[in-house]
N, C-alpha and C positions, 0 to 999 in steps of 0.2 A: 498521381495526380497532385496537383499543387493545393496547398494549404495556406493562408493568410494566418499564421500564427499571431501576428500581433493584434489583428481583428478579432480574432477567437479568444484570445486571453481577456480583451478589452470587453468581451461581453458576456465572460463568463462572472458569475454572480453567486454570493452566499458562500464565498470559501474565508475561512481563517486561517490564522498560523497554524493553529494545531491539527487542521485539515491535512498539510503537507506532511506532517509526521505521519499520520493515520495512512494516507497513500503510500508513503514511502516504506512502512511496515507491513502493508498488505503485500506490496510486490515482493519484497524479501520473503514471505511466506509461500507465495506462487512460486519463488524459486526453490522452493525445498530447504530454506534456510531454517537451522536450529537454533542459533546462537545470533543474537542480534542485539547491538549496542545502539543507542541513541546519546548523542554528546551535544547538550544544549548550552550555547553561549548568550549570556546576558548583558545587558547594558545598564547604567544607571538612567533613570529618567528625571525629569524637572520636578516630579513631586516625590522624591525619596524612594520611589519603587524601582523594582528591576524589570525589565524588558526583553524579551527574546530578540536576539540580533541575528543568530546563525544557528544554523541544526546539521549534524553530521550522523547519517544513518549507515553503519556498516554489518554485514551479515557474513555468513558463509555458505550461501547459496549456491545455485549452478554458474552465476555469473553471466555475463552478457554474451551468450553465445551467438552464433550466426541468426538463428531463428528469433532472437530477442531483439538483435539488431534490426531485422527485417520488419518485425513488428513494430519497433519503435518509430521507424522511418514511415507508417502507413497510419495516417488518420482513422480514429475509430477501428482499428485492426480487430479481426475476430479472434485472434491467436489464443487469448486467454478468456473466451465467450464462455466456455465450459464450467471455468470456476468463477463467473461473475465479474471478470474484467470487461470494461467498456472501451480501453483504448484512448481515454482523454482526460486521465487522472495525473498524467504528467503536467500538462498545462497548469494545474493548480499551483506547481512551482513558481511558473513564471507569475502568476498574477500576485502572488508574496514576496518573491524574492527577485533581485537583479541577475544574480550569479548562480548557475544550476550546473554543477561539475561531476561527472563520473569518473570512477576509477574501478576497474574490474578485472577479473583474471577466470577465464574459462577454461575446460580442457577440450581438446579437439581429439581426433583421431589417436595421436600418440603424444603429443605434447601440450603444455600449459600455453595460453596465449593470454597477454594483456590487451585491453581495449580502455581508451582514455577519450573523453570528448565534453564540450561544452554544449549545453542546451540553451538555446537562446531563440529570439523571435525569428532568425535567420536561417535556423538549422536545416540542414539537408544531409544526406548520407555522407557525403566529403569530410563530415567534422570528424568521422571515427578515426582514430588514430591507433592502429593496430600493429604490436610487435611479438616477439617471441618472448616468454616470460620465464623468469629465473625462480618464480614461486614453484610450489608443488601442493598449492590447494585452492579451491576455487572461491570467489566471494566478489562483493561489491562495496562499494563505499559510495555514497551518494552526499556531496555537500553542499549546502545552502546558504549563501550568504548574501549580503547588499540588501537587507530589507526595506522594501520601498516605503515611501512616506506616509502610506495611506495605513499602513500596519506598523508604523514607528512609535514612538514612545507617546505621542500625543494621541493615539488611537487604541493601543491594545493594551490590556491589564497585564501585569506579570503572572505566569504561571508556573508553580512550581514542580518539580519532579513528581510529587504526589497528585497534582493536577492532571498532568500528563498521563499517567498511568490510569487516574479516572476515565478519562477522556477515550484512550486505548481501548479500555475493556468496554465501554458503552458502544463503541463505533465497530468494535471487531470482534465481538464476542463469539459470532458464528464461525469466524475464519479459526480463532483461537482453538474453540470447540473441534475443529476438525482436523489439528494437528496432534498426533499422540505425544511428541516430547519437543519443548520449546523452552527457550529462556531468553527474555529480553531485558536488559540492564539500561537504566535510563540514568544518566549521571550529568553532574554539572558541579562547579566549583563553588555555586552559591547555594545550592539545595543538597539534602541528603540524597543519596543514591537510593533509587526503587528499582524493583525486579519484578516482572511479570513470568510467570509459569503455569505450569498444568493446574498446582493448586489453587490458583485464583480463580479457577474457571468451575462454575457451579455445575452440580450433577443435573443432568436434563432428564426429564421424562419421557419416555418412548410410545408412539401410538402409531399402528398400521391401518391403512384403509386402501381401497380399492376403488378405482373409478372404470366404468364400463365405456367402452367406444365402440362406434361403428364405422366401419369403412368399406368403400366400393373399390374391388380390385380392378385391374386392368381388365379381366374377364367379366366384367359388370356383374360379379357376385358379391353379395353383401356378407362381410363376415364381422363376428364380434369378438372382443378381445378385452380382457380386465389387465389393467396396468396397476399395480402396486406400488404403495408410496409408505414412506416412514416417516414421521413429523417427530421432531424432538424439540422439546420446550421447555419452559420453567416460568413460574410466576413470580416476579418480585414488587413487593409493595414499597412504593415510594413516594412521599410528598401525595399519599392519599389516593395514588394512582396505580393501577396494575401495568406493568411494563411486561410485553410478551416478545420473546425471541424465539424465531421457529426456524428450524432446519428441513429442507424437505429434500429426501433423496430418491429418485427413482429406481425401482427394482427391475 
């Protein structure tokens, strides 16, 4: 199916610079990464502040293997549907940056393979450049650069490493809580290094409940069944408002 990427990106609204970091980290976690590094490049603005100009996200996940390549080449793929992926997040990169580059290594049946490509508005499967790897570990590096005018120094305020950490914790708390062990380093030459790990995740309370449902079988028989769910939650009072984060897992 052909997709007009340029037109879709143009219609994509409500995206900011840090949303691209959220998308990249979420993809790393979905790939099974336990170590993620976020390197942020800044530039000086006309108002003496610093502004994000580039982002690199590296991980030790499974890499851009064959299934990921097929999913990437399919608009709104259901490959990661079970873990909350919608298959559209990568377009946020093109909304904010003009250059989106991937460098990745995955392990096939007997050897490691390198995959590299540029993601742009004319992307197609032929963009994948595949070769035998000399590496002995898997992982992916995403390079975002060439920030677009709408998001440059006249529009976007500077974000410190601490701000990036706070934003990731707000947007990806559920994903973080589902990973037993991980470490995310946020580094730049302009701000202090920050780290996100399991110690930053609050302790969730749990509550189980059941939902009864009825179903008609092919034999026209009515059957009743109970489905059990587990809700994990915590309440955090901030700015006189209760913030609730919920994880629901079917049993």
